[in-house]
KEKE-3310 file (N, C-alpha, C; in steps of 0.2 Angstrom, whole numbers, plus 5000, padded with zeros to 4 digits):
npx = (5140:5139:5129:5114:5109:5095:5091:5096:5088:5075:5059:5043:5031:5021:5023:5026:5039:5049:5056:5073:5088:5105:5112:5105:5096:5080:5069:5057:5039:5025:5015:5019:5028:5043:5061:5065:5051:5046:5035:5032:5036:5029:5018:5004:4992:4994:4988:4980:4978:4984:4972:4973:4971:4980:4993:4988:4976:4958:4945:4934:4919:4904:4909:4908:4915:4922:4913:4914:4909:4893:4887:4874:4860:4862:4854:4841:4843:4837:4824:4829:4843:4845:4842:4853:4865:4863:4863:4875:4884:4884:4888:4901:4907:4909:4918:4929:4931:4930:4931:4924:4910:4911:4915:4904:4894:4898:4897:4884:4875:4867:4859:4850:4840:4838:4850:4859:4856:4858:4871:4878:4875:4882:4895:4896:4897:4908:4919:4922:4926:4937:4945:4947:4953:4965:4970:4971:4981:4992:4993:4992:5002:5011:5005:4993:4988:4986:4976:4965:4963:4959:4947:4939:4938:4931:4919:4914:4912:4902:4892:4890:4886:4873:4867:4867:4859:4847:4844:4843:4831:4822:4821:4827:4844:4853:4865:4875:4883:4880:4886:4886:4895:4897:4885)
npy = (5202:5187:5183:5175:5163:5163:5150:5142:5143:5135:5132:5135:5122:5119:5131:5141:5138:5146:5140:5138:5142:5135:5144:5150:5159:5166:5156:5157:5159:5153:5142:5147:5144:5136:5135:5128:5125:5118:5114:5122:5112:5113:5121:5132:5135:5148:5164:5160:5157:5147:5137:5130:5125:5130:5119:5106:5112:5112:5111:5126:5129:5121:5117:5106:5097:5082:5068:5054:5037:5034:5023:5011:5001:4993:4996:4986:4972:4973:4963:4957:4959:4951:4938:4938:4939:4928:4917:4918:4916:4902:4898:4905:4899:4886:4889:4897:4892:4892:4905:4915:4912:4915:4929:4935:4931:4938:4951:4953:4947:4953:4960:4953:4939:4928:4928:4927:4914:4906:4908:4904:4890:4887:4890:4881:4869:4871:4873:4859:4854:4861:4856:4843:4844:4850:4839:4829:4834:4834:4821:4811:4804:4813:4812:4805:4813:4825:4820:4817:4830:4837:4830:4832:4846:4848:4841:4849:4861:4857:4854:4867:4874:4868:4871:4885:4886:4882:4891:4903:4900:4902:4892:4884:4879:4864:4853:4837:4835:4840:4849:4858:4870:4884:4893)
npz = (5174:5172:5159:5157:5145:5135:5131:5141:5152:5161:5157:5164:5168:5154:5148:5134:5123:5112:5096:5094:5085:5082:5088:5098:5095:5093:5082:5075:5075:5085:5075:5063:5048:5048:5044:5029:5027:5038:5051:5066:5081:5093:5105:5106:5093:5081:5086:5096:5114:5127:5136:5148:5164:5179:5185:5197:5201:5202:5190:5186:5195:5189:5177:5165:5156:5148:5152:5150:5148:5153:5158:5163:5156:5140:5124:5119:5107:5090:5082:5070:5071:5083:5078:5068:5076:5085:5076:5070:5080:5080:5067:5066:5077:5072:5062:5068:5081:5099:5102:5095:5098:5111:5112:5106:5115:5126:5123:5118:5127:5137:5130:5123:5125:5118:5110:5121:5125:5114:5110:5121:5120:5108:5113:5124:5116:5108:5117:5123:5110:5107:5118:5114:5102:5106:5115:5106:5097:5106:5111:5100:5087:5074:5059:5061:5071:5064:5055:5064:5070:5059:5055:5067:5067:5054:5057:5068:5061:5051:5060:5066:5055:5053:5065:5063:5052:5058:5068:5060:5054:5064:5073:5088:5091:5092:5099:5097:5109:5125:5136:5150:5153:5152:5161)
capx = (5145:5137:5122:5111:5107:5088:5090:5098:5083:5070:5053:5038:5027:5015:5025:5028:5046:5050:5061:5079:5093:5110:5116:5101:5092:5073:5069:5051:5034:5021:5010:5023:5032:5050:5065:5063:5044:5044:5030:5034:5033:5025:5015:4997:4991:4994:4982:4976:4981:4982:4966:4974:4971:4987:4993:4986:4970:4952:4941:4930:4913:4900:4913:4905:4920:4920:4911:4915:4903:4889:4884:4867:4859:4862:4848:4840:4844:4831:4823:4834:4850:4845:4843:4859:4870:4862:4865:4882:4888:4885:4892:4908:4910:4911:4924:4934:4931:4926:4932:4919:4904:4913:4915:4897:4890:4900:4895:4876:4871:4862:4854:4845:4839:4840:4858:4862:4855:4861:4879:4880:4875:4888:4901:4896:4899:4915:4924:4925:4929:4944:4949:4948:4958:4971:4972:4973:4987:4997:4994:4993:5008:5011:5000:4987:4986:4983:4969:4960:4961:4955:4941:4935:4936:4926:4913:4912:4910:4896:4887:4889:4882:4867:4864:4866:4852:4841:4843:4841:4824:4818:4821:4833:4849:4855:4871:4875:4886:4877:4889:4884:4901:4894:4878)
capy = (5197:5181:5183:5169:5162:5161:5143:5139:5143:5130:5135:5132:5117:5121:5137:5140:5140:5147:5136:5142:5139:5132:5150:5152:5165:5163:5154:5158:5160:5147:5142:5149:5139:5137:5135:5122:5123:5114:5117:5122:5106:5113:5127:5133:5138:5156:5168:5157:5156:5141:5137:5125:5127:5128:5112:5105:5116:5109:5116:5130:5126:5121:5115:5099:5093:5075:5063:5047:5033:5035:5016:5010:4996:4995:4996:4979:4971:4972:4956:4955:4959:4945:4932:4938:4937:4921:4912:4919:4913:4895:4898:4907:4894:4881:4891:4899:4889:4894:4912:4919:4913:4919:4936:4937:4930:4943:4958:4954:4943:4957:4964:4949:4933:4923:4928:4924:4906:4902:4909:4899:4883:4886:4890:4875:4864:4873:4872:4853:4853:4864:4852:4837:4846:4850:4833:4825:4836:4832:4814:4807:4805:4817:4812:4803:4819:4829:4818:4818:4837:4839:4827:4835:4853:4847:4839:4855:4865:4855:4855:4874:4876:4865:4875:4891:4886:4881:4898:4907:4899:4903:4886:4883:4875:4858:4849:4831:4836:4846:4850:4865:4873:4891:4893)
capz = (5174:5168:5156:5155:5138:5136:5130:5147:5157:5161:5157:5168:5165:5150:5145:5127:5122:5105:5094:5093:5081:5086:5092:5104:5093:5091:5075:5072:5080:5084:5070:5057:5045:5050:5039:5024:5027:5043:5056:5073:5083:5099:5106:5104:5086:5080:5088:5102:5120:5130:5140:5153:5171:5182:5188:5204:5202:5199:5185:5189:5197:5184:5172:5163:5153:5146:5157:5148:5147:5159:5160:5161:5151:5133:5121:5117:5100:5086:5080:5065:5074:5087:5073:5065:5081:5087:5071:5068:5085:5079:5061:5067:5081:5068:5058:5072:5087:5105:5103:5092:5102:5118:5111:5104:5121:5131:5120:5117:5132:5141:5126:5120:5129:5112:5109:5127:5125:5108:5110:5126:5117:5104:5117:5127:5112:5106:5122:5123:5104:5108:5122:5110:5097:5110:5117:5100:5095:5110:5112:5095:5083:5068:5054:5064:5075:5059:5053:5069:5071:5053:5056:5072:5064:5049:5061:5071:5055:5049:5066:5067:5049:5054:5070:5060:5048:5062:5071:5055:5052:5070:5078:5093:5089:5096:5097:5100:5115:5128:5142:5153:5155:5154:5163)
cpx = (5144:5130:5120:5108:5099:5087:5093:5093:5078:5064:5048:5034:5021:5017:5028:5035:5047:5056:5067:5084:5099:5114:5111:5096:5085:5072:5062:5045:5029:5016:5013:5027:5040:5055:5064:5056:5042:5040:5033:5031:5029:5022:5008:4997:4992:4988:4978:4981:4980:4977:4967:4974:4978:4987:4991:4979:4964:4949:4936:4923:4908:4903:4911:4911:4917:4919:4913:4908:4899:4886:4877:4866:4859:4855:4847:4841:4837:4830:4828:4841:4850:4846:4850:4865:4869:4864:4872:4886:4889:4890:4900:4911:4913:4918:4930:4935:4928:4926:4927:4912:4905:4912:4907:4893:4892:4898:4887:4872:4866:4857:4849:4845:4841:4847:4861:4862:4859:4869:4882:4880:4881:4895:4902:4898:4906:4921:4927:4928:4936:4948:4951:4954:4965:4974:4975:4980:4993:4999:4996:4999:5006:5005:4993:4984:4982:4976:4964:4958:4957:4948:4936:4933:4931:4919:4910:4909:4903:4890:4885:4885:4874:4863:4863:4860:4846:4839:4840:4834:4820:4817:4827:4838:4850:4861:4871:4878:4883:4880:4888:4890:4900:4887:4874)
cpy = (5191:5182:5177:5169:5160:5153:5139:5139:5138:5133:5132:5127:5121:5128:5136:5142:5140:5143:5141:5138:5137:5138:5152:5157:5162:5162:5154:5158:5154:5147:5144:5144:5141:5136:5128:5120:5119:5118:5117:5116:5107:5120:5128:5136:5145:5159:5165:5156:5150:5142:5132:5128:5126:5121:5112:5109:5112:5114:5120:5127:5126:5118:5107:5095:5086:5071:5056:5043:5033:5028:5015:5004:4998:4993:4988:4978:4971:4965:4953:4955:4953:4939:4932:4936:4930:4916:4912:4916:4905:4894:4899:4902:4888:4882:4892:4896:4893:4902:4916:4918:4916:4926:4939:4936:4936:4950:4958:4950:4947:4961:4960:4942:4927:4922:4925:4916:4903:4903:4904:4892:4882:4886:4884:4869:4865:4872:4864:4851:4855:4859:4845:4838:4846:4844:4829:4827:4835:4825:4809:4809:4809:4817:4810:4809:4824:4827:4819:4825:4839:4837:4830:4842:4852:4845:4845:4860:4863:4856:4862:4876:4874:4869:4882:4892:4886:4888:4903:4906:4899:4897:4886:4878:4869:4855:4842:4830:4842:4846:4857:4868:4880:4891:4899)
cpz = (5170:5165:5155:5148:5139:5135:5136:5152:5156:5162:5162:5164:5161:5147:5139:5127:5115:5102:5093:5088:5085:5090:5097:5102:5091:5083:5072:5078:5079:5079:5063:5054:5047:5044:5035:5025:5032:5048:5062:5077:5090:5100:5104:5096:5086:5082:5094:5108:5123:5135:5146:5160:5174:5185:5195:5206:5199:5194:5189:5190:5191:5177:5170:5160:5150:5152:5156:5148:5154:5162:5159:5156:5144:5130:5119:5109:5096:5084:5075:5067:5079:5083:5070:5070:5084:5082:5070:5074:5084:5073:5063:5072:5077:5064:5063:5079:5093:5105:5100:5096:5109:5117:5110:5111:5126:5129:5120:5123:5136:5137:5122:5123:5124:5111:5115:5127:5120:5108:5116:5124:5112:5108:5121:5123:5110:5111:5122:5116:5104:5112:5118:5105:5101:5112:5111:5097:5099:5111:5106:5091:5077:5064:5056:5068:5070:5056:5058:5070:5065:5054:5061:5070:5059:5052:5064:5066:5053:5054:5067:5061:5050:5059:5068:5056:5053:5065:5066:5053:5058:5074:5082:5090:5094:5094:5100:5107:5119:5135:5144:5156:5157:5155:5162)
residu = (MET:SER:SER:GLN:ASN:PRO:SER:ASP:GLN:VAL:PRO:ASP:TYR:GLY:GLN:TYR:VAL:PRO:PRO:THR:ASP:GLN:HIS:GLY:THR:PRO:GLY:GLY:GLN:PRO:GLY:GLN:GLN:GLY:TRP:ALA:GLY:GLN:GLN:ALA:PRO:TYR:GLY:PRO:PRO:ALA:GLY:GLN:GLN:GLY:GLN:HIS:ALA:PRO:GLN:GLY:GLN:TYR:PRO:PRO:PRO:GLY:TYR:GLN:GLY:HIS:GLN:GLY:HIS:GLN:GLY:GLY:PRO:ALA:ALA:PRO:LEU:SER:PRO:ALA:ASP:THR:LYS:THR:TRP:ALA:SER:LEU:SER:HIS:LEU:LEU:GLY:GLY:ILE:LEU:GLY:PHE:LEU:ALA:PRO:LEU:VAL:ILE:TRP:LEU:VAL:PHE:ARG:GLU:ARG:SER:HIS:VAL:VAL:ASP:VAL:GLU:ALA:LYS:LYS:ALA:LEU:ASN:PHE:GLN:ILE:PRO:VAL:ALA:LEU:VAL:LEU:LEU:ALA:ALA:SER:TRP:VAL:LEU:PRO:GLY:PHE:LEU:SER:GLY:LEU:VAL:VAL:PHE:GLY:VAL:TRP:VAL:ALA:SER:LEU:VAL:LEU:GLY:ILE:ILE:ALA:PHE:GLN:ALA:VAL:SER:ASN:GLY:ARG:PRO:ALA:SER:TYR:PRO:ILE:ASP:VAL:LYS:ILE:VAL:LYS)
# end
């Protein structure tokens, strides 16, 4: 009476459905080139069967699969890396503001005590600098605001370079403003 067209049937989840043309006739096999050199857009590669477990079932016992990151403490930094990241927290802080020492501190604080201390120093200096820059840009009128912002940024850059050189030479850095925001 009524014959169902294969294209009218809904496949089960994960079941391969061969591509069809506009008349509902199969247009190729998985992995074969279709008309005009097009690759079949779905299905397993030729000669391979799907290896998926049915939906709603757990993998077989003993299956290890991808476990993701197992956690645990990260390896400590080498002395050269410690000096590099500790000094860069000051230099990049002078150039980019508080974001650079913040990222360095968050990434390396547990891997090196020196980087933890030096990045916190840079961060504790750059946060008040950012607040002064923000206040100056809101409170002061146009040109004067630009001069103050530029002057504060240059001072921050110079102090960051001085701190960078100190840490690069094995000495602790110091800033004229020592506010303990990050402890």
